[in-house]
DRENDO-1510 file (C-alpha; in Angstrom, 1 decimal, always signed):
<recs>
REC; n; res; u; v; w
REC; 1; LEU; +58.4; +18.9; -38.1 .
REC; 2; TRP; +55.5; +21.3; -37.3 .
REC; 3; ILE; +54.1; +20.8; -40.7 .
REC; 4; ILE; +54.8; +17.5; -41.4 .
REC; 5; ILE; +53.1; +16.4; -37.7 .
REC; 6; THR; +49.9; +18.7; -38.8 .
REC; 7; ILE; +50.0; +16.5; -41.9 .
REC; 8; CYS; +49.9; +13.9; -39.7 .
REC; 9; LEU; +47.6; +14.8; -37.6 .
REC; 10; CYS; +45.4; +14.9; -40.7 .
REC; 11; THR; +46.4; +11.7; -42.6 .
REC; 12; TYR; +45.7; +9.6; -39.4 .
REC; 13; LEU; +42.0; +11.2; -38.6 .
REC; 14; VAL; +41.2; +9.9; -41.9 .
REC; 15; GLU; +42.5; +6.5; -41.6 .
REC; 16; GLY; +41.2; +6.3; -38.0 .
REC; 17; THR; +37.6; +7.4; -39.2 .
REC; 18; ILE; +37.6; +5.2; -42.0 .
REC; 19; THR; +38.9; +2.0; -40.0 .
REC; 20; ASP; +36.2; +2.5; -37.0 .
REC; 21; TRP; +33.0; +4.1; -38.3 .
REC; 22; SER; +33.2; +2.5; -42.0 .
REC; 23; SER; +31.0; +0.0; -41.4 .
REC; 24; VAL; +29.0; +2.2; -39.1 .
REC; 25; TYR; +28.4; +4.3; -41.4 .
REC; 26; LEU; +27.5; +2.2; -44.5 .
REC; 27; ARG; +25.1; +0.1; -41.7 .
REC; 28; ASP; +23.6; +3.7; -40.4 .
REC; 29; VAL; +23.8; +6.2; -42.7 .
REC; 30; ILE; +23.4; +4.3; -46.1 .
REC; 31; GLY; +21.0; +1.8; -45.0 .
REC; 32; ALA; +23.5; -1.6; -45.9 .
REC; 33; SER; +22.6; -4.5; -44.6 .
REC; 34; GLU; +25.2; -6.2; -41.9 .
REC; 35; ALA; +26.4; -8.5; -44.4 .
REC; 36; ILE; +27.6; -5.5; -46.9 .
REC; 37; ALA; +28.1; -2.9; -44.1 .
REC; 38; GLY; +31.9; -4.7; -43.3 .
REC; 39; ARG; +32.7; -4.6; -47.0 .
REC; 40; GLY; +33.8; -0.6; -46.8 .
REC; 41; PHE; +36.4; -1.4; -44.6 .
REC; 42; ALA; +37.3; -4.6; -46.9 .
REC; 43; VAL; +37.5; -2.7; -49.9 .
REC; 44; TYR; +39.3; +1.0; -48.1 .
REC; 45; ALA; +42.0; -2.3; -46.3 .
REC; 46; PHE; +42.5; -3.5; -50.2 .
REC; 47; PHE; +43.2; -0.9; -51.6 .
REC; 48; MET; +45.5; +0.9; -48.8 .
REC; 49; ALA; +47.3; -2.7; -49.2 .
REC; 50; THR; +47.5; -2.1; -52.5 .
REC; 51; GLY; +48.6; +1.4; -52.8 .
REC; 52; ARG; +51.5; +0.2; -50.5 .
REC; 53; PHE; +53.0; -2.0; -52.5 .
REC; 54; MET; +53.0; +0.0; -55.7 .
REC; 55; GLY; +54.8; +2.8; -52.9 .
REC; 56; ASP; +58.3; +2.3; -53.7 .
REC; 57; ASP; +57.6; +2.9; -57.6 .
REC; 58; LEU; +55.1; +5.9; -57.3 .
REC; 59; MET; +57.6; +7.5; -55.2 .
REC; 60; ALA; +60.6; +6.9; -57.5 .
REC; 61; ARG; +58.4; +7.9; -60.5 .
REC; 62; TYR; +56.9; +11.1; -58.9 .
REC; 63; GLY; +58.4; +12.4; -55.2 .
REC; 64; SER; +57.2; +11.5; -52.4 .
REC; 65; LEU; +55.6; +15.2; -51.9 .
REC; 66; HIS; +53.9; +15.0; -54.9 .
REC; 67; VAL; +52.5; +11.4; -54.0 .
REC; 68; LEU; +51.8; +12.4; -50.6 .
REC; 69; LYS; +49.3; +14.7; -52.1 .
REC; 70; GLY; +48.0; +13.2; -54.9 .
REC; 71; GLY; +47.1; +10.8; -51.7 .
REC; 72; GLY; +45.4; +13.7; -50.1 .
REC; 73; PHE; +43.4; +14.6; -53.3 .
REC; 74; LEU; +42.1; +10.7; -53.5 .
REC; 75; CYS; +41.1; +10.7; -49.9 .
REC; 76; VAL; +39.0; +14.1; -50.2 .
REC; 77; THR; +37.3; +12.7; -53.4 .
REC; 78; GLY; +36.6; +9.6; -52.3 .
REC; 79; LEU; +35.4; +11.1; -48.8 .
REC; 80; LEU; +33.2; +13.6; -51.3 .
REC; 81; ILE; +31.7; +10.1; -53.1 .
REC; 82; VAL; +30.8; +8.4; -49.5 .
REC; 83; ILE; +29.3; +11.6; -48.2 .
REC; 84; ILE; +27.0; +11.6; -51.1 .
REC; 85; SER; +26.0; +8.2; -51.5 .
REC; 86; THR; +22.6; +6.8; -51.1 .
REC; 87; SER; +23.4; +3.7; -51.8 .
REC; 88; HIS; +26.2; +1.1; -51.0 .
REC; 89; LEU; +27.6; +0.5; -54.3 .
REC; 90; PHE; +27.8; +4.2; -55.1 .
REC; 91; ALA; +30.0; +4.3; -51.8 .
REC; 92; MET; +32.9; +1.5; -52.4 .
REC; 93; PRO; +34.7; +3.3; -55.3 .
REC; 94; GLY; +35.0; +5.5; -52.2 .
REC; 95; PHE; +36.5; +3.8; -50.2 .
REC; 96; ALA; +38.5; +2.3; -52.6 .
REC; 97; LEU; +40.1; +6.1; -53.5 .
REC; 98; ILE; +40.0; +6.9; -49.5 .
REC; 99; GLY; +42.3; +3.5; -49.1 .
REC; 100; ALA; +44.5; +4.1; -52.4 .
REC; 101; GLY; +45.0; +7.6; -51.1 .
REC; 102; ILE; +45.6; +6.9; -47.6 .
REC; 103; SER; +47.8; +4.5; -48.5 .
REC; 104; LEU; +51.4; +5.9; -48.7 .
REC; 105; ALA; +50.7; +8.9; -46.2 .
REC; 106; SER; +52.6; +7.3; -42.9 .
REC; 107; PRO; +55.6; +5.6; -45.0 .
REC; 108; ILE; +56.1; +8.9; -46.1 .
REC; 109; LEU; +55.4; +11.2; -43.1 .
REC; 110; TYR; +57.6; +8.9; -41.3 .
REC; 111; GLN; +60.2; +9.1; -43.8 .
REC; 112; ALA; +60.1; +12.9; -43.4 .
REC; 113; SER; +60.1; +12.9; -39.5 .
REC; 114; ALA; +63.0; +10.8; -39.5 .
REC; 115; LYS; +65.1; +13.6; -41.4 .
REC; 116; VAL; +64.0; +16.8; -40.1 .
REC; 117; LYS; +67.3; +19.1; -39.8 .
REC; 118; GLY; +68.3; +19.8; -36.5 .
REC; 119; LEU; +66.8; +16.7; -35.2 .
REC; 120; ALA; +68.4; +13.3; -34.8 .
REC; 121; PRO; +66.1; +11.1; -36.5 .
REC; 122; GLY; +64.8; +9.2; -33.6 .
REC; 123; ILE; +63.5; +12.5; -31.9 .
REC; 124; GLY; +61.4; +13.2; -35.1 .
REC; 125; LEU; +60.4; +9.7; -35.4 .
REC; 126; ALA; +59.3; +9.9; -31.9 .
REC; 127; THR; +57.4; +13.2; -31.9 .
REC; 128; MET; +55.2; +12.3; -34.9 .
REC; 129; ASN; +54.7; +8.9; -33.7 .
REC; 130; THR; +53.2; +10.7; -30.5 .
REC; 131; PHE; +51.1; +12.6; -32.4 .
REC; 132; ALA; +50.2; +10.1; -35.1 .
REC; 133; MET; +48.9; +7.5; -32.6 .
REC; 134; THR; +46.8; +10.3; -30.7 .
REC; 135; ALA; +45.0; +11.0; -33.8 .
REC; 136; PHE; +44.1; +7.7; -34.6 .
REC; 137; LEU; +43.1; +6.5; -31.6 .
REC; 138; GLY; +41.8; +10.2; -30.5 .
REC; 139; GLY; +40.6; +10.8; -33.7 .
REC; 140; PRO; +37.7; +8.4; -34.1 .
REC; 141; VAL; +36.5; +9.2; -30.7 .
REC; 142; LEU; +36.1; +13.0; -31.8 .
REC; 143; ILE; +34.2; +11.8; -34.7 .
REC; 144; GLY; +31.6; +10.0; -32.7 .
REC; 145; PHE; +31.0; +13.4; -30.6 .
REC; 146; VAL; +30.6; +15.3; -33.7 .
REC; 147; ALA; +28.1; +12.1; -35.3 .
REC; 148; GLN; +26.2; +12.5; -31.9 .
REC; 149; LEU; +25.6; +16.4; -31.8 .
REC; 150; PHE; +25.0; +16.1; -35.5 .
REC; 151; THR; +25.1; +13.0; -37.6 .
REC; 152; LEU; +27.7; +10.6; -39.2 .
REC; 153; ARG; +27.5; +12.2; -42.5 .
REC; 154; ILE; +28.4; +15.7; -40.8 .
REC; 155; ALA; +31.4; +13.7; -39.2 .
REC; 156; PHE; +32.9; +12.3; -42.3 .
REC; 157; LEU; +32.1; +15.8; -43.8 .
REC; 158; PHE; +34.6; +17.1; -40.6 .
REC; 159; VAL; +37.3; +14.4; -42.0 .
REC; 160; LEU; +36.6; +15.7; -45.0 .
REC; 161; LEU; +38.4; +18.9; -44.2 .
REC; 162; ALA; +41.3; +17.6; -42.6 .
REC; 163; ALA; +41.9; +15.8; -45.7 .
REC; 164; LEU; +41.9; +19.2; -47.3 .
REC; 165; LEU; +44.3; +20.8; -44.6 .
REC; 166; TRP; +46.3; +17.7; -45.3 .
REC; 167; ILE; +46.7; +19.3; -49.0 .
REC; 168; ILE; +47.1; +23.1; -48.6 .
REC; 169; GLN; +50.2; +22.0; -45.5 .
REC; 170; THR; +52.1; +19.8; -48.2 .
REC; 171; SER; +51.9; +22.7; -50.7 .
REC; 172; LEU; +53.5; +24.5; -48.5 .
REC; 173; ILE; +55.9; +22.2; -48.7 .
REC; 174; ILE; +56.4; +21.3; -51.9 .
</recs>
């Protein structure tokens, strides 16, 4: 359960950060107009939804843990693209990769937390959900503090490191 929780903290930090900070990042770091800035989140959300629709087929074909690890690689790649971007046109594919990568993390982790040996399904789900919501709501606040101390670009680098930890932790259970 603790490995699942660790992965959960990382995935929800990514999800919460992109949800709350993508528009600000595009406007303040990349210099996109107000009209363009909201499109980063829209691209991210579209690819997240698309990934969820494809999830059952992907998990049946490759297995949940391989899909979870692959999602981590997509997020790392997308975050790297966003971090090095100097144009919103270059950043948008990064947001698409992050959306696709994060799309199946929650369903896979919730399913896994309900199947932890020695725990009733409800206890595993409730425990993981407590950490998930803490990361989803508290993670963007932490990113704001890091951005204020350094820059938002560096704060996104912190999120990239969390996605790398997600890949490492997933590798431990495959």
